[in-house]
KEKE-3310 file (N, C-alpha, C; in steps of 0.2 Angstrom, whole numbers, plus 5000, padded with zeros to 4 digits):
npx = (4931:4921:4912:4910:4896:4890:4880:4871:4861:4846:4845:4826:4812:4802:4804:4816:4827:4838:4851:4860:4879:4889:4906:4919:4920:4907:4891:4881:4867:4848:4838:4826:4813:4811:4802:4803:4805:4814:4810:4807:4817:4826:4819:4823:4835:4836:4833:4843:4853:4866:4874:4889:4890:4894:4888:4889:4887:4881:4877:4871:4874:4860:4845:4838:4846:4858:4851:4851:4864:4867:4858:4861:4875:4873:4869:4881:4884:4896:4895:4895:4893:4891:4900:4892:4895:4906:4908:4910:4905:4899:4904:4894:4882:4869:4857:4847:4840:4835:4835:4847:4856:4857:4862:4877:4882:4883:4892:4902:4906:4910:4920:4928:4929:4922:4919:4919:4912:4914:4905:4898:4893:4881:4879:4889:4882:4868:4875:4879:4866:4859:4871:4868:4855:4856:4861:4855:4845:4852:4853:4841:4838:4845:4841:4827:4831:4835:4824:4815:4822:4825:4813:4809:4820:4813:4802:4807:4815:4827:4843:4850:4860:4876:4877:4868:4856:4858:4856:4852:4849:4836:4830:4824:4817:4807:4802:4796:4780:4772:4762:4751:4740:4741:4752:4758:4755:4763:4773:4776:4774:4787:4796:4792:4793:4808:4811:4807:4817:4828:4826:4827:4839:4847:4843:4846:4858:4864:4862:4869:4882:4878:4878:4890:4899:4902:4902:4910:4918:4924:4936:4946:4938:4940:4954:4954:4947:4959:4965:4966:4951:4941:4933:4921:4908:4914:4923:4915:4908:4917:4923:4910:4905:4916:4919:4932:4945:4957:4957:4963:4979:4985:4988:4986:4977:4965:4966:4959:4946:4941:4941:4948:4959:4968:4959:4962:4968:4979:4987:5000:5016:5007:5001:4990:4982:4967:4953:4948:4942:4931:4924:4922:4915:4905:4901:4911:4922:4916:4916:4932:4938:4931:4936:4947:4951:4953:4967:4973:4977:4989:5002:4996:4992:4976:4966:4954:4957:4969:4962:4951:4963:4965:4970:4974:4990:5005:5010:4999:4996:5010:5007:4996:5002:5010:5003:4997:5009:5014:5003:4999:5009:5011:4999:5004:5014:5009:4999:5009:5010:5000:4988:4972:4959:4950:4956:4970:4961:4957:4969:4974:4965:4966:4978:4977:4970:4982:4986:4974:4971:4983:4985:4971:4978:4987:4980:4971:4979:4994:5004:5002:5006:5022:5038:5048:5061:5073:5081:5098:5107:5114:5127:5128:5129:5143:5151:5160:5152:5152:5164:5164:5159:5142:5138:5127:5110:5101:5085:5072:5059:5043:5032:5018:5023:5032:5032:5022:5028:5029:5037:5044:5049:5052:5035:5027:5038:5048)
npy = (4995:5006:5016:5036:5045:5059:5072:5083:5094:5105:5112:5116:5119:5114:5106:5098:5100:5091:5088:5078:5075:5065:5056:5060:5070:5071:5079:5088:5082:5087:5079:5083:5088:5083:5078:5088:5077:5067:5052:5055:5058:5045:5039:5042:5039:5027:5026:5027:5020:5010:4993:4997:5008:5023:5035:5053:5066:5083:5098:5114:5125:5129:5135:5124:5115:5101:5090:5083:5078:5071:5061:5056:5052:5043:5033:5027:5036:5047:5063:5083:5098:5115:5132:5143:5158:5155:5148:5148:5160:5165:5185:5189:5182:5181:5176:5166:5153:5137:5124:5131:5130:5119:5113:5119:5115:5100:5101:5110:5102:5091:5095:5098:5111:5117:5122:5113:5113:5115:5103:5101:5088:5084:5083:5094:5105:5106:5113:5124:5130:5133:5142:5151:5156:5162:5172:5180:5182:5192:5203:5206:5211:5222:5229:5232:5239:5250:5255:5259:5267:5279:5281:5289:5298:5308:5311:5318:5315:5312:5302:5308:5300:5289:5274:5268:5257:5251:5246:5259:5266:5258:5260:5274:5272:5265:5275:5282:5294:5297:5309:5305:5292:5283:5283:5280:5267:5263:5267:5256:5244:5243:5242:5230:5221:5223:5216:5204:5200:5201:5191:5178:5179:5178:5166:5158:5158:5154:5138:5136:5133:5125:5116:5115:5104:5089:5087:5084:5094:5100:5102:5108:5121:5122:5126:5137:5146:5150:5161:5179:5190:5179:5172:5159:5160:5168:5158:5146:5149:5152:5136:5132:5139:5133:5121:5110:5116:5112:5109:5118:5122:5132:5146:5158:5154:5153:5165:5172:5163:5169:5180:5192:5197:5210:5220:5218:5227:5226:5231:5227:5237:5243:5242:5241:5241:5240:5240:5227:5209:5206:5192:5183:5172:5179:5180:5173:5182:5193:5190:5189:5201:5207:5200:5207:5218:5216:5218:5227:5233:5229:5215:5201:5189:5187:5182:5177:5173:5163:5154:5152:5143:5133:5116:5116:5112:5115:5122:5127:5136:5146:5148:5158:5167:5173:5177:5186:5195:5198:5205:5215:5223:5225:5230:5245:5248:5249:5261:5271:5275:5282:5279:5272:5267:5256:5252:5246:5237:5227:5224:5216:5207:5200:5194:5188:5176:5167:5161:5157:5144:5140:5134:5127:5116:5111:5107:5096:5091:5089:5086:5094:5105:5111:5113:5126:5131:5144:5137:5138:5145:5139:5148:5155:5143:5141:5152:5161:5170:5189:5199:5212:5228:5229:5237:5243:5246:5233:5230:5230:5215:5214:5214:5207:5201:5190:5171:5162:5151:5137:5131:5118:5124:5138:5147:5152:5157:5168)
npz = (5056:5068:5060:5060:5064:5066:5076:5079:5088:5091:5103:5110:5122:5118:5108:5098:5083:5072:5062:5056:5052:5042:5043:5036:5018:5015:5012:5025:5033:5034:5046:5053:5062:5082:5096:5111:5123:5132:5129:5115:5112:5114:5105:5092:5094:5091:5079:5073:5077:5072:5070:5066:5066:5074:5088:5088:5098:5102:5107:5109:5125:5135:5141:5145:5151:5157:5154:5145:5140:5153:5150:5139:5141:5152:5143:5137:5126:5116:5121:5119:5128:5120:5121:5117:5112:5111:5096:5079:5066:5052:5044:5035:5036:5039:5039:5053:5056:5065:5058:5051:5062:5068:5057:5055:5068:5066:5057:5060:5071:5066:5060:5071:5075:5088:5103:5119:5135:5150:5161:5176:5188:5196:5210:5212:5203:5213:5222:5217:5211:5223:5227:5219:5221:5234:5231:5219:5230:5238:5228:5228:5238:5242:5230:5236:5246:5240:5233:5243:5251:5238:5238:5250:5247:5240:5246:5254:5266:5273:5279:5296:5300:5304:5298:5285:5288:5300:5317:5324:5312:5307:5319:5316:5305:5306:5317:5306:5300:5289:5282:5274:5270:5261:5259:5267:5268:5257:5262:5272:5265:5255:5267:5273:5261:5260:5274:5271:5262:5267:5277:5270:5263:5276:5277:5268:5267:5279:5273:5266:5274:5279:5270:5267:5274:5271:5259:5242:5237:5251:5255:5248:5247:5261:5259:5253:5259:5270:5263:5264:5265:5259:5264:5270:5259:5248:5245:5243:5232:5221:5220:5219:5207:5197:5197:5196:5200:5198:5181:5174:5166:5169:5179:5171:5161:5173:5177:5163:5163:5172:5166:5169:5161:5152:5140:5122:5108:5094:5082:5068:5073:5080:5099:5109:5124:5136:5147:5158:5151:5156:5153:5156:5169:5181:5194:5201:5197:5202:5216:5217:5217:5228:5235:5233:5242:5253:5253:5254:5267:5281:5280:5290:5302:5308:5320:5317:5304:5309:5313:5303:5297:5303:5305:5290:5280:5280:5267:5260:5270:5271:5255:5257:5265:5257:5246:5256:5258:5245:5236:5244:5240:5229:5228:5236:5226:5215:5219:5221:5209:5205:5201:5194:5208:5205:5195:5202:5210:5203:5197:5208:5211:5199:5201:5213:5208:5205:5215:5219:5213:5213:5228:5225:5216:5226:5237:5229:5218:5220:5210:5198:5201:5196:5201:5192:5185:5178:5164:5162:5148:5133:5132:5144:5150:5147:5146:5159:5173:5173:5184:5183:5184:5177:5160:5155:5162:5168:5162:5170:5175:5173:5185:5181:5172:5176:5181:5190:5200:5212:5226:5239:5247:5248:5243:5229:5221:5211)
capx = (4931:4917:4910:4906:4891:4891:4874:4869:4854:4846:4838:4823:4810:4794:4806:4823:4829:4843:4856:4868:4886:4894:4911:4921:4917:4900:4886:4876:4861:4843:4833:4821:4811:4808:4800:4809:4810:4820:4808:4808:4826:4829:4818:4826:4842:4836:4832:4850:4859:4868:4881:4893:4891:4896:4884:4892:4880:4883:4870:4871:4871:4855:4840:4836:4854:4861:4848:4851:4871:4869:4856:4867:4881:4869:4867:4887:4885:4898:4889:4899:4889:4894:4897:4886:4898:4912:4902:4914:4899:4901:4902:4889:4879:4864:4850:4847:4836:4833:4838:4852:4861:4858:4867:4882:4883:4884:4896:4908:4907:4912:4928:4934:4930:4920:4924:4916:4911:4916:4898:4898:4890:4873:4882:4893:4876:4865:4876:4880:4862:4861:4874:4865:4850:4858:4867:4850:4842:4857:4851:4830:4837:4849:4836:4822:4832:4837:4817:4814:4828:4824:4803:4808:4822:4807:4797:4811:4817:4835:4843:4856:4867:4884:4878:4862:4853:4862:4850:4849:4844:4831:4822:4825:4814:4800:4797:4794:4775:4768:4756:4744:4736:4740:4759:4761:4754:4766:4781:4776:4775:4793:4800:4791:4797:4816:4812:4807:4821:4837:4826:4826:4846:4849:4839:4851:4866:4863:4858:4876:4885:4878:4878:4898:4901:4901:4905:4918:4925:4925:4945:4947:4936:4941:4962:4954:4948:4966:4967:4960:4945:4940:4929:4915:4904:4915:4927:4911:4906:4924:4924:4905:4903:4920:4919:4934:4953:4966:4959:4966:4985:4989:4986:4984:4970:4961:4962:4955:4942:4936:4940:4951:4965:4966:4957:4969:4968:4986:4991:5007:5020:5005:4997:4984:4979:4959:4950:4947:4939:4925:4924:4920:4911:4904:4899:4919:4926:4914:4920:4938:4938:4929:4943:4956:4951:4956:4975:4975:4981:4999:5000:4994:4987:4972:4963:4948:4962:4971:4956:4951:4968:4967:4971:4977:4996:5010:5012:4994:4998:5016:5006:4991:5005:5015:4998:4997:5014:5016:4996:5000:5017:5011:4995:5009:5018:5002:4995:5013:5011:4994:4986:4966:4959:4946:4964:4974:4962:4957:4976:4975:4962:4971:4986:4973:4968:4986:4987:4968:4974:4990:4981:4968:4983:4993:4975:4970:4984:5001:5009:4999:5011:5030:5045:5047:5067:5073:5085:5102:5108:5123:5132:5128:5134:5151:5156:5158:5150:5159:5164:5167:5151:5140:5140:5119:5106:5097:5079:5066:5054:5038:5028:5014:5027:5033:5028:5021:5030:5026:5043:5041:5052:5049:5030:5028:5045:5049)
capy = (4999:5010:5024:5041:5051:5067:5072:5090:5094:5112:5109:5119:5119:5110:5102:5097:5098:5088:5088:5073:5072:5057:5055:5061:5077:5074:5083:5090:5081:5089:5075:5084:5091:5078:5081:5090:5074:5062:5048:5057:5057:5040:5036:5045:5036:5021:5022:5030:5014:5004:4993:4999:5014:5026:5042:5058:5071:5090:5103:5122:5128:5134:5136:5117:5113:5094:5086:5077:5077:5067:5054:5052:5050:5035:5027:5027:5038:5052:5070:5086:5104:5119:5138:5147:5164:5154:5147:5151:5162:5172:5189:5190:5178:5187:5172:5161:5150:5130:5121:5131:5131:5112:5109:5121:5113:5095:5103:5113:5095:5083:5100:5101:5119:5119:5123:5113:5117:5110:5101:5100:5083:5083:5086:5102:5110:5108:5116:5133:5132:5136:5146:5158:5156:5168:5179:5182:5185:5198:5207:5208:5214:5226:5233:5233:5245:5255:5260:5261:5274:5283:5285:5292:5305:5310:5313:5324:5311:5310:5299:5311:5294:5287:5269:5265:5248:5249:5247:5264:5268:5255:5264:5280:5270:5262:5282:5288:5294:5299:5313:5304:5286:5280:5285:5277:5259:5262:5265:5250:5239:5244:5242:5224:5220:5224:5214:5196:5197:5197:5183:5175:5180:5174:5158:5153:5159:5144:5132:5137:5134:5119:5110:5113:5098:5083:5093:5084:5101:5105:5100:5114:5125:5125:5127:5145:5151:5154:5168:5183:5191:5175:5168:5153:5164:5167:5151:5142:5156:5151:5132:5130:5141:5134:5115:5107:5121:5110:5107:5123:5121:5138:5151:5162:5153:5156:5173:5173:5162:5176:5189:5199:5200:5216:5216:5221:5229:5227:5230:5227:5239:5248:5239:5244:5239:5242:5237:5219:5209:5204:5187:5176:5169:5186:5179:5172:5189:5199:5187:5189:5207:5210:5199:5209:5225:5217:5219:5234:5230:5225:5206:5200:5183:5190:5178:5174:5169:5156:5149:5146:5139:5127:5109:5116:5111:5119:5124:5131:5141:5149:5150:5163:5172:5173:5181:5195:5201:5200:5208:5221:5228:5226:5238:5251:5250:5253:5265:5275:5276:5286:5272:5272:5260:5251:5248:5242:5233:5223:5221:5211:5201:5195:5189:5183:5170:5163:5158:5150:5139:5135:5131:5120:5112:5109:5100:5091:5088:5092:5084:5099:5112:5108:5119:5130:5136:5143:5133:5142:5144:5137:5151:5154:5137:5139:5157:5163:5178:5193:5203:5218:5232:5231:5243:5244:5242:5228:5229:5227:5210:5217:5210:5203:5195:5183:5166:5160:5142:5134:5127:5115:5129:5145:5146:5156:5160:5171)
capz = (5062:5065:5054:5065:5063:5070:5077:5079:5092:5091:5107:5115:5128:5116:5100:5095:5079:5072:5056:5053:5045:5040:5044:5030:5014:5012:5014:5029:5028:5040:5047:5055:5072:5085:5101:5116:5129:5131:5126:5108:5109:5112:5100:5086:5093:5087:5072:5067:5078:5069:5073:5062:5069:5082:5085:5092:5100:5102:5108:5112:5133:5138:5148:5145:5155:5156:5154:5139:5142:5155:5151:5134:5145:5155:5138:5134:5121:5117:5118:5121:5127:5116:5123:5113:5110:5103:5090:5071:5063:5045:5048:5030:5037:5040:5042:5058:5058:5069:5053:5050:5067:5068:5053:5055:5071:5064:5051:5064:5076:5063:5058:5077:5077:5092:5112:5125:5140:5158:5164:5183:5191:5200:5218:5211:5200:5216:5228:5211:5211:5231:5230:5212:5225:5239:5223:5218:5237:5238:5223:5227:5245:5240:5226:5240:5248:5235:5232:5250:5251:5234:5241:5257:5248:5235:5251:5260:5273:5276:5289:5297:5304:5299:5295:5283:5289:5308:5322:5323:5307:5308:5322:5312:5300:5311:5319:5302:5299:5283:5280:5271:5273:5255:5257:5273:5265:5254:5263:5275:5261:5254:5274:5273:5258:5263:5280:5269:5259:5273:5281:5264:5263:5281:5276:5262:5269:5283:5270:5262:5279:5280:5266:5263:5277:5265:5249:5241:5234:5253:5257:5243:5250:5268:5259:5250:5265:5271:5258:5267:5262:5255:5268:5269:5253:5242:5244:5238:5226:5220:5218:5216:5199:5194:5199:5197:5197:5192:5175:5171:5165:5173:5183:5168:5160:5176:5175:5157:5163:5176:5164:5175:5157:5150:5132:5118:5100:5089:5074:5066:5079:5087:5104:5111:5128:5138:5151:5158:5146:5159:5147:5161:5176:5184:5200:5203:5198:5207:5224:5218:5218:5233:5242:5235:5244:5258:5255:5255:5273:5279:5279:5296:5303:5313:5325:5313:5298:5312:5314:5297:5293:5306:5301:5284:5277:5278:5262:5262:5274:5266:5249:5259:5270:5252:5243:5259:5255:5237:5235:5248:5239:5223:5231:5235:5221:5211:5222:5220:5200:5205:5195:5199:5211:5201:5193:5207:5212:5198:5194:5214:5209:5192:5204:5218:5204:5203:5223:5222:5209:5217:5234:5225:5217:5231:5240:5224:5213:5220:5205:5195:5199:5198:5199:5184:5186:5170:5162:5157:5139:5132:5133:5150:5154:5144:5149:5168:5172:5175:5189:5185:5183:5169:5158:5152:5169:5168:5160:5176:5171:5177:5190:5178:5167:5180:5182:5197:5203:5218:5229:5244:5253:5246:5239:5223:5221:5206)
cpx = (4927:4916:4906:4903:4890:4885:4872:4861:4854:4841:4832:4818:4806:4799:4814:4825:4836:4845:4861:4875:4891:4901:4915:4921:4911:4895:4885:4870:4855:4840:4829:4820:4808:4807:4806:4812:4814:4817:4807:4814:4827:4824:4820:4832:4841:4834:4838:4856:4861:4875:4889:4897:4892:4893:4888:4888:4881:4877:4873:4869:4866:4852:4839:4844:4857:4859:4849:4859:4869:4866:4858:4872:4880:4869:4874:4887:4889:4892:4894:4892:4893:4892:4895:4889:4905:4913:4905:4907:4905:4899:4894:4886:4875:4857:4852:4841:4837:4838:4846:4858:4863:4861:4875:4884:4887:4891:4903:4911:4913:4922:4931:4934:4925:4923:4919:4917:4913:4906:4901:4893:4884:4875:4882:4886:4871:4868:4879:4874:4861:4866:4871:4860:4850:4859:4859:4845:4845:4854:4846:4835:4840:4844:4829:4822:4834:4829:4816:4817:4827:4815:4805:4813:4817:4804:4801:4813:4825:4838:4850:4862:4872:4882:4871:4860:4857:4855:4847:4846:4836:4824:4821:4817:4808:4798:4792:4786:4774:4762:4748:4743:4740:4749:4762:4761:4760:4773:4781:4777:4783:4797:4798:4795:4806:4817:4811:4813:4828:4832:4827:4835:4850:4849:4847:4858:4869:4864:4866:4882:4885:4876:4886:4900:4898:4901:4910:4920:4927:4932:4946:4944:4939:4950:4958:4953:4954:4969:4963:4959:4942:4937:4925:4911:4909:4923:4922:4908:4909:4924:4916:4904:4910:4920:4929:4943:4956:4965:4961:4975:4990:4987:4981:4977:4962:4959:4958:4947:4937:4936:4941:4957:4961:4963:4963:4967:4974:4985:4996:5010:5017:5001:4995:4979:4973:4958:4951:4942:4931:4919:4918:4915:4912:4906:4908:4924:4922:4919:4928:4939:4935:4933:4949:4957:4954:4964:4976:4978:4987:4997:4999:4991:4984:4970:4958:4953:4965:4965:4952:4957:4970:4965:4972:4985:4999:5012:5006:4995:5003:5013:4998:4997:5008:5010:4997:5002:5014:5010:4999:5005:5016:5003:4998:5012:5015:4999:5002:5014:5005:4990:4977:4966:4956:4953:4965:4972:4958:4966:4977:4972:4963:4976:4982:4973:4974:4987:4980:4970:4981:4988:4977:4972:4986:4986:4972:4974:4990:5004:5008:5006:5019:5036:5047:5054:5071:5080:5091:5104:5114:5126:5134:5135:5142:5154:5152:5154:5154:5159:5164:5158:5149:5137:5132:5118:5101:5090:5074:5062:5048:5035:5024:5015:5029:5029:5029:5021:5030:5034:5038:5044:5051:5044:5031:5034:5045:5055)
cpy = (5004:5015:5029:5044:5056:5069:5078:5094:5102:5113:5116:5117:5112:5104:5102:5097:5094:5087:5081:5074:5066:5060:5055:5070:5076:5079:5084:5085:5082:5079:5078:5089:5087:5080:5083:5085:5070:5055:5050:5055:5050:5035:5034:5040:5029:5020:5021:5024:5011:5002:4994:5007:5020:5034:5046:5064:5077:5095:5111:5123:5131:5133:5128:5115:5107:5091:5079:5075:5071:5060:5051:5049:5042:5030:5024:5030:5046:5058:5077:5092:5111:5126:5140:5153:5163:5150:5151:5154:5168:5178:5192:5186:5180:5183:5165:5159:5139:5125:5121:5131:5122:5109:5113:5118:5105:5095:5105:5106:5092:5087:5100:5109:5123:5117:5120:5116:5113:5108:5098:5094:5085:5086:5095:5109:5111:5113:5122:5134:5133:5142:5155:5158:5161:5175:5182:5185:5193:5201:5212:5213:5223:5232:5236:5239:5251:5259:5262:5269:5281:5286:5291:5300:5310:5314:5321:5321:5309:5309:5304:5304:5293:5280:5268:5255:5244:5247:5254:5269:5263:5258:5271:5278:5270:5270:5286:5287:5300:5304:5309:5295:5282:5281:5281:5268:5259:5260:5259:5244:5239:5242:5233:5220:5219:5216:5205:5198:5199:5193:5178:5173:5173:5165:5153:5153:5153:5139:5132:5134:5126:5111:5109:5107:5093:5083:5087:5088:5104:5106:5107:5119:5129:5129:5135:5149:5152:5158:5173:5189:5184:5168:5161:5155:5162:5159:5147:5145:5151:5143:5129:5132:5139:5127:5114:5113:5118:5109:5112:5120:5125:5142:5157:5161:5154:5161:5175:5169:5167:5181:5194:5199:5205:5215:5221:5223:5230:5226:5230:5231:5240:5241:5243:5239:5242:5238:5229:5218:5207:5198:5182:5175:5177:5186:5178:5179:5194:5197:5188:5197:5211:5207:5203:5218:5223:5218:5226:5234:5230:5220:5207:5195:5183:5182:5173:5171:5162:5152:5147:5142:5132:5120:5110:5113:5116:5124:5127:5136:5146:5150:5158:5169:5177:5175:5189:5200:5202:5205:5216:5226:5227:5232:5244:5253:5252:5261:5274:5276:5279:5282:5274:5268:5257:5248:5242:5236:5226:5220:5214:5207:5196:5191:5187:5177:5165:5159:5154:5145:5136:5132:5126:5116:5108:5103:5094:5088:5091:5091:5089:5104:5109:5115:5120:5134:5137:5141:5138:5139:5141:5140:5152:5150:5135:5144:5161:5168:5182:5199:5209:5221:5232:5236:5246:5242:5239:5230:5226:5222:5214:5211:5204:5199:5189:5177:5164:5151:5142:5130:5126:5121:5134:5145:5151:5160:5165:5170)
cpz = (5061:5062:5059:5062:5069:5071:5080:5080:5092:5096:5109:5120:5124:5108:5099:5088:5075:5063:5059:5051:5048:5040:5035:5026:5014:5017:5021:5029:5036:5040:5051:5062:5076:5090:5106:5122:5127:5130:5118:5106:5109:5105:5092:5086:5091:5084:5068:5071:5074:5070:5070:5061:5073:5080:5090:5093:5102:5102:5109:5119:5130:5141:5149:5149:5153:5157:5149:5140:5145:5156:5143:5137:5150:5151:5135:5126:5120:5116:5122:5120:5122:5122:5116:5109:5107:5099:5084:5067:5059:5047:5042:5031:5041:5040:5047:5057:5063:5064:5051:5058:5067:5062:5052:5063:5070:5060:5056:5070:5072:5063:5064:5078:5083:5100:5115:5130:5146:5161:5170:5183:5193:5206:5218:5208:5207:5221:5224:5210:5220:5232:5226:5216:5231:5234:5225:5225:5236:5233:5226:5234:5244:5235:5228:5243:5244:5234:5236:5251:5245:5235:5245:5253:5244:5239:5255:5265:5270:5282:5289:5301:5301:5296:5292:5286:5294:5311:5323:5318:5305:5314:5320:5311:5304:5313:5315:5301:5294:5284:5278:5273:5267:5256:5262:5271:5262:5257:5268:5270:5258:5261:5273:5269:5259:5269:5276:5265:5264:5276:5277:5263:5268:5280:5273:5262:5276:5280:5269:5267:5280:5275:5262:5268:5272:5258:5248:5238:5244:5257:5253:5246:5257:5267:5257:5254:5270:5270:5264:5261:5259:5262:5266:5262:5249:5240:5242:5235:5222:5216:5216:5207:5194:5192:5199:5194:5196:5185:5169:5172:5168:5174:5175:5163:5165:5177:5169:5159:5167:5170:5166:5169:5153:5143:5128:5110:5097:5083:5070:5074:5083:5091:5109:5119:5134:5144:5152:5151:5148:5155:5151:5164:5181:5191:5205:5202:5203:5217:5223:5220:5224:5240:5241:5237:5249:5260:5252:5262:5274:5282:5288:5294:5306:5314:5322:5308:5302:5313:5310:5294:5297:5303:5293:5286:5279:5273:5261:5265:5272:5262:5252:5262:5263:5249:5249:5257:5250:5234:5238:5244:5232:5223:5230:5232:5215:5212:5221:5213:5202:5200:5200:5201:5211:5198:5197:5210:5210:5196:5200:5211:5204:5197:5210:5213:5203:5210:5224:5217:5211:5223:5233:5222:5222:5235:5235:5220:5215:5214:5199:5193:5200:5196:5194:5185:5179:5170:5159:5151:5138:5132:5140:5153:5152:5148:5157:5167:5176:5180:5189:5182:5178:5168:5155:5161:5164:5167:5168:5173:5176:5180:5185:5173:5170:5182:5188:5197:5210:5221:5237:5253:5253:5242:5238:5223:5214:5203)
residu = (MET:LYS:LYS:ILE:LEU:TYR:VAL:GLY:LEU:ASP:VAL:HIS:LYS:GLU:SER:ILE:VAL:VAL:ALA:THR:ALA:PRO:GLN:GLY:ASP:THR:ASP:VAL:GLU:LEU:TYR:GLY:LYS:ILE:GLY:GLY:THR:LEU:ASP:ALA:LEU:ASP:LYS:PHE:ILE:ARG:LYS:LEU:ALA:LYS:PRO:ASP:VAL:GLU:LEU:ARG:PHE:VAL:TYR:GLU:ALA:GLY:PRO:CYS:GLY:TYR:VAL:ILE:TYR:ARG:HIS:LEU:LYS:LYS:HIS:LEU:PHE:TYR:CYS:GLU:VAL:ILE:ALA:PRO:SER:LEU:ILE:PRO:THR:LYS:ALA:SER:ASP:ARG:VAL:LYS:THR:ASP:ARG:ARG:ASP:ALA:ARG:GLN:LEU:ALA:ARG:LEU:PHE:ARG:ALA:GLY:GLU:LEU:THR:ALA:ILE:TYR:VAL:PRO:ASP:GLU:GLU:ASP:GLU:ALA:VAL:ARG:ASP:LEU:VAL:ARG:ALA:ARG:ASP:ARG:SER:MET:VAL:ASP:GLN:ARG:LYS:ALA:ARG:GLN:ARG:LEU:LYS:GLY:PHE:LEU:LEU:ARG:LEU:GLY:HIS:ARG:TYR:GLN:GLY:LYS:GLY:ASN:TRP:SER:LEU:ALA:HIS:LEU:ARG:TYR:LEU:ALA:ASP:ILE:LYS:LEU:SER:HIS:ALA:ALA:GLN:GLN:ILE:ALA:PHE:GLN:GLU:TYR:LEU:GLU:ALA:ILE:THR:VAL:ALA:SER:GLU:ARG:LEU:GLU:ARG:LEU:THR:LYS:ALA:MET:GLU:ALA:ALA:LEU:PRO:GLY:TRP:LYS:ARG:GLU:PRO:VAL:VAL:ARG:ALA:LEU:MET:SER:LEU:ARG:GLY:VAL:ALA:LEU:ILE:ASN:GLY:MET:THR:LEU:VAL:ALA:GLU:VAL:GLY:ASP:LEU:THR:ARG:PHE:ASP:SER:PRO:CYS:GLN:LEU:MET:SER:TYR:PHE:GLY:LEU:THR:PRO:SER:GLU:TYR:SER:SER:GLY:GLU:LYS:ARG:GLN:GLN:GLY:GLY:ILE:THR:LYS:ALA:GLY:ASN:GLY:ALA:CYS:ARG:ARG:ALA:LEU:VAL:GLU:ALA:ALA:HIS:HIS:TYR:ARG:ILE:ALA:PRO:ARG:VAL:SER:PRO:ALA:MET:GLN:GLN:ARG:GLN:GLN:GLY:GLN:SER:GLN:GLU:VAL:ARG:ALA:ILE:ALA:LEU:LYS:ALA:GLN:GLN:ARG:LEU:HIS:GLY:ARG:TYR:ARG:VAL:LEU:CYS:GLY:ARG:GLN:LYS:LYS:ALA:VAL:VAL:VAL:VAL:ALA:ALA:LEU:ALA:ARG:GLU:LEU:CYS:GLY:PHE:VAL:TRP:ALA:ILE:ALA:CYS:GLN:VAL:SER:ALA:PRO:ASP:LYS:VAL:LYS:LEU:ARG:GLU:PRO:THR:PRO:THR:LYS:ALA:THR:GLN:GLU:THR:PRO:PRO:LYS:THR:SER:ALA:PRO:THR:LYS:ILE:GLN:LYS:ARG:VAL:ALA:PRO:SER:LYS:ARG:ASN:TYR:GLN:LEU:ASN:ALA:ASN:LYS:MET:PHE:LYS:ARG)
# end
């Protein structure tokens, strides 16, 4: 039987610090520093390779990406990429060096205390890079617009129309003439920056539309587009950022991954909940919040939604309709309790995760979601139910505590 040698890699741009931890209770050994190239890594592996030793590698996710992971996997080595934020640390540990980090990675990897992240394949990563490029261009466009509006406001120019950046607003900007030539040059440069950012955003949007056909995740994206508020951009964002949605065992895990679950600080009998954790993927959380705003409207299958639902199965359409009915009802209930608008929308986005997960499982893994009916207890089976009026009012179960269940006849049965 081969012995396992755990190898911790502290990866940087120009160098890699290596530490090894043999299987058992022996101490962790520091190997040293090697070059940051794949050739230097292969040379190091040839020195450690032995017939009776199995090498297992681990390193933190960072700016160097997944090149090392894919290279080691290609050569049939076991490798994991670790989330840096989930590495256990001591509160009293105030010294951080590359050597200490490599030793800690090897030691914790041997103990099984590290949390590996999901590594997308090259195709999924390429689509994700395209989605993120469009998101960055949208941020650049918004910042360019804010700079121009701040510049004009400081000079006393206020647009009295109804909508900014409409055709009327653009005509208003074209007619502005400033008194000084230097200010006019600055104004034209601000305006040109907006034009360039808008053109880049339009090009990247068309590139996303062209990248969807032929992508292996296209069926899931098309199915998610059956939901209200989830069109092509939001659907591709969710799937490209997360990858395989069916790798989550329950919708609650997906909610936590998106950072939409409430934070909590409880001790003893005291329980205190705060705002959402925001600890997950920010792009997906923003996409779900944008989609949740659409559920303020009464349930309705519009012509545009009918067009998006063409070719989808009856189960997917039923889940999308159930999402409208459920989330619109939650919106009315929470607004009736005088909840803040941001709290209501966050609650709707959190529940929308359940429907996103159910649709993804319905398309990719139909056996993933099973009917989970509450099993009756032994006392309930033996004792027939009473016909008289109950003496106590049964406590109503909060909607957030109900389990998401998928049924072929009645989708998302509570």
